[in-house]
C-alpha positions as CSV (number, residue, x, y, z in Angstrom):
1,M,4.9,13.2,-11.4
2,H,1.9,15.5,-11.4
3,L,-1.8,14.8,-11.6
4,K,-3.2,17.4,-14.0
5,K,-6.8,16.3,-14.3
6,L,-9.2,13.9,-12.5
7,S,-12.7,13.0,-13.7
8,L,-15.1,10.6,-11.9
9,Q,-18.5,9.2,-12.8
10,H,-20.7,7.4,-10.4
11,Y,-18.0,7.1,-7.8
12,R,-19.2,6.7,-4.2
13,N,-21.4,9.8,-3.5
14,Y,-20.2,11.5,-6.7
15,Q,-22.6,11.5,-9.8
16,H,-20.0,13.4,-11.9
17,V,-17.0,15.5,-10.8
18,E,-14.1,16.9,-12.6
19,F,-11.2,19.1,-11.6
20,S,-7.9,20.3,-13.1
21,T,-4.9,21.6,-11.2
22,D,-1.5,23.0,-11.8
23,H,-0.7,23.4,-8.1
24,Q,1.8,21.5,-6.1
25,V,-0.3,21.6,-3.0
26,N,-4.1,21.0,-3.2
27,I,-6.2,21.3,-0.1
28,I,-9.6,19.6,-0.2
29,V,-11.9,21.3,2.4
30,G,-15.4,20.5,3.6
31,P,-17.5,19.2,6.5
32,N,-17.5,15.5,7.4
33,A,-19.4,13.0,5.2
34,Q,-19.4,15.3,2.1
35,G,-16.9,13.3,-0.1
36,K,-13.4,14.7,0.7
37,T,-11.9,11.2,1.5
38,N,-13.8,9.7,-1.5
39,L,-12.0,12.2,-3.8
40,L,-8.6,11.3,-2.3
41,E,-9.4,7.6,-2.4
42,S,-10.2,7.8,-6.1
43,I,-6.7,9.0,-6.8
44,F,-5.4,6.0,-4.8
45,V,-7.6,3.7,-6.8
46,M,-6.3,5.1,-10.1
47,A,-2.8,4.2,-9.0
48,L,-3.4,0.7,-7.5
49,T,-6.9,-0.3,-9.0
50,K,-8.1,-1.0,-5.4
51,S,-9.0,1.0,-2.4
52,H,-7.1,1.4,0.9
53,R,-10.5,1.5,2.7
54,T,-12.3,-1.6,1.5
55,H,-11.7,-5.0,-0.2
56,Q,-15.1,-4.8,-1.9
57,D,-14.9,-3.0,-5.3
58,K,-18.6,-2.8,-5.5
59,E,-18.6,-0.3,-2.6
60,L,-16.8,2.2,-5.0
61,I,-19.8,2.2,-7.4
62,R,-22.6,4.8,-6.7
63,W,-25.6,2.9,-5.3
64,D,-27.8,3.6,-8.3
65,A,-25.3,3.0,-11.1
66,P,-24.0,-0.1,-13.0
67,H,-20.4,1.0,-12.9
68,T,-17.9,3.7,-12.0
69,L,-15.6,5.4,-14.5
70,L,-12.3,7.1,-13.5
71,H,-10.1,9.2,-15.8
72,A,-6.8,10.9,-15.0
73,E,-4.2,12.9,-16.9
74,V,-0.8,12.6,-15.4
75,V,2.4,14.5,-16.3
76,K,5.5,12.3,-16.0
77,R,9.1,13.0,-16.8
78,Y,8.8,11.3,-20.2
79,G,5.5,12.9,-21.2
80,N,1.7,13.0,-20.5
81,V,-0.2,9.9,-19.8
82,Q,-4.0,9.3,-19.9
83,L,-5.4,6.7,-17.5
84,D,-8.9,5.2,-17.6
85,L,-10.3,2.7,-15.1
86,S,-13.8,1.2,-15.2
87,I,-15.2,-0.8,-12.3
88,T,-18.3,-2.9,-12.6
89,R,-19.7,-5.5,-10.2
90,Q,-18.2,-8.1,-12.5
91,G,-14.7,-6.8,-12.7
92,K,-12.3,-4.0,-13.8
93,K,-10.9,-2.8,-17.1
94,A,-7.9,-0.4,-17.4
95,K,-6.5,1.6,-20.3
96,I,-3.2,3.6,-20.7
97,N,-3.5,6.2,-23.4
98,G,-6.6,4.5,-24.8
99,L,-5.0,1.0,-25.0
100,E,-6.7,-1.7,-22.8
101,Q,-4.3,-3.5,-20.6
102,R,-4.6,-7.3,-20.6
103,K,-3.4,-7.4,-17.0
104,L,-4.1,-5.0,-14.3
105,S,-0.5,-5.4,-13.1
106,N,0.5,-3.6,-16.4
107,F,-1.6,-0.6,-15.3
108,I,-0.4,-0.4,-11.7
109,G,2.7,1.7,-11.2
110,T,1.9,4.1,-14.1
111,M,0.9,6.6,-11.5
112,N,2.5,6.3,-8.0
113,V,1.0,7.4,-4.8
114,V,1.7,7.4,-1.1
115,M,-1.4,7.6,1.2
116,F,-1.1,8.8,4.8
117,A,-4.3,8.4,6.8
118,P,-5.1,8.2,10.5
119,E,-5.6,4.4,10.1
120,D,-2.0,4.0,9.0
121,L,-1.2,3.8,12.8
122,E,-2.5,0.2,12.3
123,I,0.7,-0.6,10.3
124,V,2.6,-0.2,13.5
125,K,0.1,-1.5,16.2
126,G,-2.4,-3.5,14.1
127,S,-2.4,-7.2,13.0
128,P,0.3,-8.8,10.8
129,G,-2.2,-8.9,8.0
130,V,-2.2,-5.1,7.9
131,R,1.5,-5.0,7.6
132,R,1.6,-7.6,4.9
133,R,-1.0,-5.6,2.9
134,F,1.2,-2.5,3.4
135,L,4.2,-4.4,2.0
136,D,2.3,-5.9,-0.9
137,M,0.7,-2.7,-2.1
138,E,3.8,-0.6,-1.8
139,I,6.1,-3.2,-3.5
140,G,3.5,-3.8,-6.2
141,Q,3.7,-0.1,-7.2
142,V,7.3,-0.1,-8.1
143,H,7.6,-3.8,-9.1
144,P,4.3,-4.8,-10.9
145,A,5.7,-8.3,-11.5
146,Y,5.6,-8.8,-7.7
147,L,1.8,-8.7,-8.0
148,Y,1.8,-11.5,-10.5
149,D,3.9,-13.7,-8.2
150,L,1.7,-12.8,-5.3
151,T,-1.5,-13.7,-7.2
152,Q,0.1,-17.1,-8.3
153,Y,1.2,-17.8,-4.7
154,N,-2.3,-17.0,-3.3
155,K,-3.9,-19.3,-5.8
156,I,-1.5,-22.2,-5.0
157,L,-2.0,-21.5,-1.3
158,L,-5.7,-21.8,-1.6
159,Q,-5.5,-25.0,-3.6
160,R,-3.0,-26.5,-1.1
161,N,-5.2,-25.6,1.9
162,N,-8.2,-27.2,0.2
163,Y,-6.1,-30.3,-0.4
164,L,-5.0,-30.3,3.2
165,K,-8.6,-30.0,4.4
166,Q,-9.5,-33.1,2.2
167,L,-6.6,-35.0,3.8
168,Y,-7.7,-33.8,7.2
169,A,-11.2,-35.1,6.5
170,S,-9.8,-38.6,5.4
171,P,-7.0,-39.3,7.9
172,G,-4.5,-42.1,7.2
173,G,-4.7,-41.8,3.4
174,K,-1.7,-41.0,1.2
175,A,-0.9,-37.5,0.0
176,P,0.6,-37.9,-3.5
177,L,-0.1,-34.3,-4.6
178,L,1.3,-32.6,-1.5
179,E,4.9,-32.6,-2.9
180,V,3.7,-31.0,-6.1
181,W,1.9,-28.2,-4.2
182,N,5.0,-27.8,-1.9
183,E,7.3,-27.2,-4.9
184,Q,4.9,-24.7,-6.5
185,L,4.3,-22.9,-3.2
186,A,8.0,-22.6,-2.5
187,Q,8.8,-21.4,-6.0
188,F,6.6,-18.4,-5.8
189,G,7.0,-17.9,-2.0
190,V,10.7,-17.4,-2.4
191,K,10.2,-14.7,-5.1
192,I,7.9,-12.8,-2.8
193,M,10.2,-13.1,0.2
194,K,13.2,-11.9,-1.8
195,K,11.3,-8.8,-3.0
196,R,10.1,-8.1,0.5
197,Q,13.7,-8.4,1.9
198,S,15.0,-6.0,-0.8
199,F,12.2,-3.5,-0.2
200,I,12.5,-3.5,3.6
201,K,16.3,-3.0,3.4
202,K,15.8,0.1,1.3
203,L,12.9,1.3,3.4
204,Q,15.1,0.9,6.5
205,T,17.7,3.2,5.1
206,W,15.3,6.0,4.4
207,A,13.1,5.5,7.5
208,E,16.1,5.5,9.9
209,K,17.3,8.8,8.5
210,I,13.9,10.5,8.4
211,H,13.0,9.2,11.9
212,S,16.2,10.6,13.3
213,G,15.4,14.0,11.7
214,I,11.8,14.0,13.1
215,T,13.1,13.2,16.6
216,N,16.1,15.6,16.4
217,G,18.4,12.7,16.6
218,Q,17.0,11.4,19.9
219,E,15.8,8.1,18.6
220,T,17.0,5.3,16.2
221,L,14.4,3.3,14.2
222,R,15.0,-0.2,13.0
223,I,12.7,-2.4,10.8
224,A,12.9,-6.2,11.0
225,Y,11.4,-8.8,8.7
226,E,10.0,-11.7,10.6
227,S,9.7,-14.8,8.6
228,S,8.5,-18.4,9.1
229,L,11.9,-19.5,7.6
230,P,15.1,-19.7,9.6
231,A,17.3,-18.5,6.8
232,A,14.9,-15.7,5.6
233,Q,17.6,-13.1,5.6
234,T,19.8,-14.8,3.1
235,E,19.8,-13.4,-0.5
236,D,20.7,-16.7,-2.0
237,E,17.5,-18.0,-3.7
238,A,18.7,-21.6,-3.8
239,V,19.3,-21.6,-0.1
240,L,15.9,-20.0,0.5
241,L,14.2,-22.6,-1.7
242,D,15.9,-25.5,0.2
243,Q,14.9,-23.9,3.6
244,F,11.3,-23.6,2.4
245,M,11.1,-27.2,1.3
246,I,12.8,-28.4,4.5
247,K,10.4,-26.4,6.7
248,L,7.4,-27.8,4.9
249,T,8.6,-31.3,5.6
250,Q,9.1,-30.5,9.3
251,V,5.6,-29.1,9.7
252,K,3.8,-31.7,7.5
253,D,2.3,-33.6,10.5
254,Q,1.0,-30.3,12.1
255,E,-0.5,-29.2,8.7
256,L,-2.2,-32.5,8.2
257,R,-3.7,-32.3,11.7
258,R,-4.8,-28.7,11.3
259,G,-5.7,-28.7,7.6
260,V,-3.9,-25.4,6.8
261,T,-0.5,-24.2,5.4
262,L,1.8,-23.1,8.3
263,V,4.9,-21.9,6.3
264,G,5.3,-19.1,3.8
265,P,5.1,-15.3,3.2
266,H,1.4,-15.4,4.1
267,R,2.4,-15.8,7.7
268,D,5.3,-13.3,7.7
269,D,5.4,-10.0,9.7
270,L,7.2,-6.7,10.2
271,R,8.5,-5.5,13.5
272,F,9.6,-2.0,14.5
273,F,12.2,-1.1,17.1
274,I,13.1,2.3,18.6
275,D,16.4,2.2,20.4
276,E,16.0,-1.7,20.3
277,K,12.6,-1.6,22.1
278,E,9.7,-3.0,20.2
279,V,7.4,-0.1,19.2
280,Q,4.3,-2.3,18.9
281,T,4.6,-3.4,22.6
282,F,6.6,-0.7,24.4
283,G,6.3,2.4,22.3
284,S,4.3,5.3,23.4
285,Q,1.4,6.6,21.3
286,G,3.7,9.4,20.0
287,Q,6.4,7.0,19.1
288,Q,4.0,4.8,17.2
289,R,2.7,7.8,15.2
290,T,6.2,8.9,14.5
291,T,7.2,5.4,13.3
292,A,4.1,5.4,10.9
293,L,5.0,8.9,9.7
294,S,8.7,7.9,9.1
295,L,7.5,4.8,7.1
296,K,5.3,6.9,4.8
297,L,8.0,9.6,4.3
298,A,10.5,6.9,3.5
299,E,8.1,5.4,0.9
300,I,8.2,8.7,-0.9
301,E,12.0,8.7,-1.2
302,L,12.1,5.0,-2.0
303,I,9.6,5.3,-4.9
304,N,11.6,8.2,-6.3
305,E,14.8,6.1,-6.0
306,E,13.1,3.1,-7.8
307,V,11.1,4.9,-10.6
308,G,13.1,8.2,-11.0
309,E,10.4,10.6,-10.0
310,Y,8.4,11.4,-6.8
311,P,4.9,10.0,-6.3
312,L,1.8,11.9,-5.4
313,L,1.3,12.3,-1.6
314,L,-2.3,11.9,-0.3
315,L,-2.8,13.2,3.2
316,D,-6.3,12.2,4.6
317,D,-7.1,14.4,7.6
318,V,-3.7,13.7,9.2
319,L,-2.3,17.2,9.9
320,S,-4.7,17.7,12.8
321,E,-3.3,14.5,14.2
322,L,0.2,15.8,14.4
323,D,1.7,18.4,16.8
324,R,3.0,21.6,15.3
325,F,6.6,20.4,15.1
326,R,5.7,17.1,13.2
327,Q,3.3,19.0,11.0
328,T,6.0,21.4,10.0
329,Q,8.4,18.5,9.4
330,L,5.9,16.8,7.1
331,I,5.1,20.0,5.1
332,E,8.8,20.9,4.7
333,T,9.5,17.4,3.5
334,F,7.0,17.4,0.6
335,Q,7.2,21.2,-0.2
336,N,8.4,21.9,-3.7
337,K,9.1,18.2,-4.7
338,V,6.0,16.2,-4.2
339,Q,2.5,17.1,-5.5
340,T,0.2,16.8,-2.5
341,F,-3.5,16.4,-1.9
342,I,-4.7,17.2,1.7
343,T,-8.2,16.7,3.1
344,T,-9.3,18.8,6.1
345,T,-12.6,20.1,7.6
346,G,-11.0,23.6,7.8
347,I,-7.8,25.3,6.8
348,E,-7.5,27.1,10.2
349,G,-5.3,24.3,11.6
350,I,-2.9,24.3,8.6
351,D,0.2,26.5,8.7
352,L,-0.4,28.2,5.4
353,S,2.8,30.2,5.7
354,K,4.6,26.9,5.0
355,L,2.5,26.3,1.8
356,E,3.5,28.1,-1.3
357,S,0.7,28.7,-4.0
358,A,-1.7,26.1,-2.5
359,S,-5.0,25.4,-4.3
360,V,-8.1,25.1,-2.1
361,I,-10.9,22.7,-3.4
362,H,-14.2,23.0,-1.6
363,V,-16.4,19.8,-1.4
364,K,-20.1,19.7,-0.5
365,S,-22.6,16.9,-0.9
366,G,-20.5,15.0,-3.6
367,S,-19.8,18.1,-5.6
368,I,-16.9,20.6,-6.0
369,V,-18.3,24.1,-5.2
C-alpha cells in the first residue's frame, strides 16, 4: 500500500496544499506549530474518517471555511484507488473512485494506517477508555462490519441507560422494556467481544515476538482482555450470550439503583504484563514505552496478515522519544516494506544512514515550501 498523492483544502491551518511522493520514507520537517502534525493527521483521517487527536470533527475545518475537502490517491496491490472525504459541520461524505459510499464503514479500511505518537503511551498507562478506543479503531480498519456492530451497541446502550434513569426516577415501578433492551444489548455486545478476543489473540502473537526482539530476549510481554463477563475468553457465542444475560440479571438491582448499565464491552479493558508483572502499575517508563512501541509494530504485521498488504506508518515526533537502539529497531522494522511518514523539527536526530532514498518535505505556516 502506497500513498501517491494527498490534497487538502481548508484543513486545520492549511488553505490548500498538495503533494505527491514515490518515496518509501517521507520526512516532514518544520518548527513547532507550523502544520506538520496536521498533515500527518489528515492521512489518518483519510483512513478512518476521524482524528486521533479530537472527537470534534469541526476542529478539522479551517476557521473561516464551511468545510474541509481531502483527496488521496493510493496504490494498492489490486490497482490504484482515489479517495475523497468532505467534512462539514453537519456531517461527512466519502467517495471511492468517485462513487459516494452510503455508509462510512464501507469507506474505512480502503487505506490502512498505523499511527505512532507520543500520546500512545496512554494506551499503556491511561484510562480504560483510551484502550477501548485503540481496540475499536484498529479492529474497525480491518473489519469494517465491527464498526456497524459497535454503532448499534452504543445506540442501544444509550437508550437502555435512558430507560434505567427513568426507572431510577420512578422507583417501585415495573420495567417491562428492560428484557427487550437486555437481549439487544447482549446480541451486539457478544459480537464486539468476540471480535476483540480474536484481535487481541493475534496482536499478542506479534507483540510478544516483537517485544522480545526489542529487548534482546530479556522480557516477555503478555496482553490480557479484562471483561465484565466471567466466561469472556470462551469462543462459543451461545455460551457468551447466556453469560451476558445471566450477568445482566445479577446486576439488575444495582443498575436500577444507579441508573446505568454495568455490564458489557463498554466497560472492558486491556492489561499488559512484562514477565507477569503488570506494566501499568509496576513497569518502568522505559518498559511502558517499549510496550506501546511493540503494540504499534504488532499492528503493522497484523494488518498485513488480515488484508494482504502493509499499512502506511505515521510517526508523529516519536524518534526523538526513543533511544538510539529502539530508534534503530523501529527504522529497520519498517524499512523497505512499509511506506512511512515521519514528523520532526529537524533531521539532525534521525539516523539517515538507516534510511534509503528518503523524501524530505518542509512545512512552514500551513504551506509546503
